[in-house]
N, C-alpha and C positions, 0 to 999 in steps of 0.2 A: 644660645637661645634660653630665655628665662620664662618659666611658666608661673603666672600669678593667678591665684584664685581669690575671688572676692564675691561677697554676697550682693546680689542685685535684687532690690525690692521693687516689685512692680505694683502700681496702685491697683487695688481691686475695685470692683464695682461698688458704688455707694450702697450702704445698707438701706433696705426698704424700711420706711417707718412702720412701726408696729401698730396694729389696730387697737383701739381702746378695748379694755376688757372690764367686765364686772361693774364695779361702782364708778369707773372712770367715765362711762357714757354720759352721766348727768352733767358732769363738768364740761365735757365737749359740747353738749347741746347748749348749755348756758353760754359758753364762749361764742358759739355760732349766733345765738340771740343777741349778744352784745355787739358783735361785728355787724350784724344786719341793722341794729338800732343806730349805730354810729355811721352807717353808710359806707362801711368798708367792703361790702360785697357789691360787686358791679350789678347794675340793673339787668344786664343781659344774662347774668347767672341766676337771678332770682327764680325764674320759672323752673329751672332744673333743680334748684334747691327745694322749692315748694313740692315738686313731684316726689323727690326723695323723702321729704318729711311725710307726705301723704302715704307713701309705702310703709314707713315706720309706724304710723298711726294704725294703718290697716293690719299690720303684723301684730301690734299690741291688742287689737280687738279680736283677732283670731286666737290668741293665746289665752287659755283659761287661767284666770287669776285665782290663786288659793292663798288668801291673806291671813 
């Protein structure tokens, strides 16, 4: 009997995309704007997107700005 050792690599779970940070948010929002303007966001998704944008705007109004 012969014993053979070998390394078996199992695929891991795919990495979760990292949330934008700091100055990356403006670019993400601009990209969303371009996608909506081009019609790349389905109509059925627009209400959900609009509600999320409303939540962002409300959060901005709640945060004191010290410019």
